[in-house]
Phi, psi and omega in degrees: 000317180300316180298320180295317180290325177294323176296319179297317181290330176292321179290325183215086182300340181268008180277098188299318183292327177296315178295319179299313182292327172299317178301320179298315179299315180295321179294318180296335178260017173061033174256075193289325178296316178294322177298320179302318180296320179294319178294325177298319177298317179298319183284334173293322180283326183214087184302337180266017181286098187299317181300322179294321177296317181296312182290327173299319177299318180296316179298318177298319179298316180295334178273001178083010181263072191293320181297319178292325177297316178301317179298319180296318179294320179295325176296318178297321180293323176300322181283325184219082184300339182267003185280102186294325181299321179297321179293315181296317180294322176298313179300321181292322176295322177294321175301314180295333177279000179081031183234067182296327178296320178293323177296320178296321179297323176298316179298309186295324179296320180289318184290341174296326179267330183228074193295338182254016186297124186296312184296317183286325175298318178299318181288324180299323177300321177296314182297317180299320176296318180297332178275357182079020182262060186298326179296320178290325176297315180297326178294319181284315181251077186265094184299316185295324184269328193252348172264122185240112175273140174228122179259113177277146177238344179220165175215131185302131177087000180238144182294330182207164176295325178298320177296319179297312180294327175296319178294320177297317179302313181295320180297316181293311185293334179265000186292133184295342181271352183292126183209165174301132186293131177287163183298337181287348178266169180280345185282134176238135178055046179204184181244157186221131178265169169275200182298129181261346180267050175229155180288144357280125184283330183056227181292346177296336177297320177291316179300320180301317178295319178297317180295314181301319177297319180294321178295318180296323175294320177300312180297319182294331183276347181291140172258113181303139181216111187300331184275355182251118188295336177279311183292332182275355186230038177291140182285147175278327177229148183214154172246169184234146173225143183216144176210168184242149174242125179243113181250134183226139172072277185234026187284157177194175173235135178282161180302135182199169172236178176243087193295339183273353189247169173261314180230144178230170178206166170223135177242133184263116182269315181217130186234128178295154180301328184299335181296329181262359183283132179289152175071023181251020174063036179062030180304128178080001179282166173261134182241131176251143170113342182272120181291161175300150187295340182292337186279152182274080184254132175245346183259133176291124184283162171280133186242156172221127180248145176233137178275121176294152174207146183298127183095358180273131173246128175247122174257139183203153177301141186293344180272000176284118174296138180211158179208166170261126176295129182303148179215161175234120181199145174285351181271156183267142175249118182241127177225158176242119177264147180221156173236140171260116188251137178296139171237139181268000000 
C-alpha cells in the first residue's frame, strides 16, 4: 500500500487524498514523523482536508506534542463542527494534558447539538470516571437497565435450537465474505464476515426475524427519560446490519464500540467448552466497561461480564465499550454481531 501511494503522489503531488492515505499507512506502522510530512503535503494541496487535520493531531499526540495536537483538532472542528471523531480526539488530548473538566466541556458542547452520538457518549463515560463521578458514569452506562439478555430455545422451521445454530454455523463458515480480520477491526486472531443480511440469507432470514422481535421488545420495555441521552433518543424506525466473528485457538476482540449504531447485539451460535469451565478467568466471556487502549485512562472502570451460551442474544447500547476475554481452545467460537441503525 505504501508503495502504491508513493507512486500516486509522485505522479500527482497535488493529489490530497493520495498524500493523506500515505500518511494513514505510515501512521498505522507507527512512523509518525513521516506521517506528519504526508499530512502536510495533503494540507498544502487541500487546506480544508478535515481528515488530514485530525490524523495530524493524532500523530502529534503520539509524538508528545499535545499543544499542537489540540490546535490541529480545533482546526478540524472549525472545518467540520459535526465531526465526532475530532471532538473525541480533542477531548482525549485534553485528558492527557491533565484537563478532564475541559474534556467534559467538549463532550457536553457536542451533545447539546447531537445528543445521542455514540462516540461522544462512550468518551463522556471515560471522562466522568476520570473526574471521579462514578455515579454519573453508572447513570450513563447502566448495565442492569440497558443490557438485555434473551435466551432463545426454538427457531421457526427448525426441529431444535441446535439444528438452527448448526445451520447458522455452516452458513457463516461457508460465507464468501468470511476472511481473516484486518487490523482495523476489533477482532484479533480470528475471522470476520461481511454483511449477512443479504441474499442468499439462508438461516439468517429466520435469525433476522428473531432479532427484529427482540429489538422491538427492547424498545417497548424502555422508559423514556429526558435526562438520559440514550433513553431520550430511541429511534422510531430502524434498520439492521449483521456480520459474524469466528474465533479459533487464541482469538479475542479488543475493547471497542459500534459508532454508527444506536443499539447493538451479539448472538452466540457456537461456544467452546472452556467458556463454561470453572476457574478459567472468564475465558471467552464478553466484558463491558473497559475502554479501548488508545484512551488516556487512569481510573479502573466498573466492569460487567456475561457468560456466553449457545442461543443467547445480548442487546446493549452501541456506546458501551465491550470486548471478548481471550481464550485458548481447539474449539471454534462463532457469534453474530448486529447493529440497529436509525432510519428517518
